[in-house]
Steps between C-alpha positions, in 0.01 A plus 500: 500500500792727581665436163160558324462842679845613422485406123158652470662833600713462198214599278492827685880539460461478122283807499761705680679795312840536654756304706466712822123413499590129447736517789237644729267209398794254561534648847133419560546146376802474739306592798202306393704186459723551795816518289610792718507272822828337591324168564322499164792594276641151474167360442454754221829415335458118524129458447277799395734638236537161313112449528439839341766444220320168412205700364749626234275785368523870488301550810747290704798672355357824586460381859860358519643826351308739742580271798869462396530886487380560856537183722815446715723203435469217465140534390574797258810332352304179441217694325737691281673186392171323431393792290814501301445125412137569376627794289768256347224250432312753284223623758384842393604773731282781637558853341684632810749218527765663286498809728495295803832324382674843506728578799370750773725798561485718812496874408450678831560402863451739782377543860284777657550488863303660786773685717367349818561146366139394535425433127667502157403461137694294258464584135632276213421524135555239232510455126461171308751455225520771259142611543419851590220397734605526866342430824586603857435348847447727800539314823396655841706346778371534871817504718284505821349165382815295461608666172202334335366612160173685559402522143620462136396715214570426129495796282643642169787729519320795355261461803778441754579865548129586591488189745824621674392861511179382672697299746734791578214740553347270752825475709530689824860567434679482163626161388877455472551363149793298395611266196548132583724257330290203358652256742403726789143553378465130467614446861252759628201381299554133572522574871178698484321228315606230728401697812147557340478132408576391862221733610265390248557144587404556860193702387379242246477196759185333531329434837626128482856630456527394134603737224246701316422387149445684171150402386520677162760696315245785438482543889868581547561866595749713324787497755580126466517523124715801485718347782568196283574711190722727696685205654571364145633838412732499791637162397618664174709751688854434638500313818584698811828432683349520847251232636128550541364606835342224701149577614458464878205317650435791750507777228275737688764504783837435334425592133740312276744244639850579396669320209828343544789753510740466196856417572751776564755620248805269531812670654696374193260694256614834345399827694129544521341760278344814624125543588347829438201524731240756548368524864178710553330580826139381449223750496732804519358797310714644333688176472810439709730265335884406446678335206777289633771267361648217701649163412245220414650270766458746787309361781155616608672619816717723293199610297338596828797724601508658164129594505546622866777742371322599175189618702672636794339232742672451833462121521321519830220262411434153354460439131411229256528398140216345330604294204374213279711271718373597824546769756852608617625725765691538820216346708498167679424194291226431739305774343514349164769737358824342345830670568579775245863416498419161347367625170641735230323743282546297186359198670163662595474724184693322230352691206446858381147598593501303826373671801537480880324676790723633788317625805672701762360562857220251529296756690518799257529252215715691253463276200750526215438353165825357361530459117777347305519749209791337326801280548824639348864404467728618795696811437840460656547880526200527728465437862179321610245546657413843359193725449443626157155672529209563712248757623420670827623456851422198708244552786613532866474187726207437716257752336219253450564356154447660161158651621645636813786653297263670265316642793819608672581700178178673515537593869846634437387709207223662714638726787151533638442122537451412881765231463759707295732592799482155649612332174781750449623422843479124446696520177755737661437774227545870545337573175247292296715554202778294653293188413488523124295208348626573165869463576688223319873461436615170318869573554448555877328165527776329301753654744296350789495166317860496478534418869313177423789402271 
């Protein structure tokens, strides 16, 4: 009955106009037949695919082509191989088969991130072969929900600008936009899809504990179909060098479980390259940030000291680094924080575009977004670490976090404010102008960093 139902869908596939529409239909068949489920993939490859191929007609070929384009291995590979055998045997191909055989090329990869780290939007555009027609995926990621994909939109590139403009206009604060390498985009998308799949599996359990079933392919909602198609697109991109994140059972409490930390650079290896990083203080308006350069094999303990100097912090409070490999800091292991001396910058952020979150003073919560802007060759004439750019002075300690700092500046700017004199005395200022929030001197920071060397 399942074979009959699948091959019957082949008639509809013959009416489809283009390859993308055929792939979406293939995603529906994949979900309907269970080819997306790990336990079903071998059954598909060994049983269902040969059974469909035995029909040896154009409808069966259309089904195999559509499924082979979307299903993960081994089911997808088996379907594609069976389709090739039918074509060699002379079975007539559907009109979109030639286009589907063309390779997929990625034309755009980028991320729009909420500065507070709660959400991001991943954008990727694709072209098939030499065709002018392109399509783009827009993936909304909820970082407060284990980094799971909240939604997927499939749109045409000429509509993408309008879609992104609408998303930007709805943001409370402007998104931080940056290009991504295809491998980094794949890593982020696959983590988001897997976190969402983990949640959906929990949500789709029946009362008796068994898995929910797809009763009809027409009843499948849009997200699972686009997720299957997007996953297939990701498999066409370069594989990321860092491992996927492992989803924790207690996701609401401990978010994503850490992946295994990559090995450190061998001592016998050549000198490490230089990381150019941009460190920005979250929610600061106008932005407070520093552009820093330091060796890739610097430990997170060293990075902590560099950030302290760069922002003028006094190192009087606890701090943590949040990374894809867990949380690091100078806090006891009993609190679930790994020692920061044990990990290097290149271990936790191996590629350009990678990010970390550094939080200083767990009371005031000064959160710093750390972005690896680029990785460059070491210049033997330069002493590292150094500061090459930035904007505005760092806030004073213990002023209540970024919101307290903004309020402090308002109080200092208003001599009639009832707290004006008290705040002046607390800061040890004789004149409000002695605290210049716009002050920044990269050379002065580099001189201070020289003491770390």
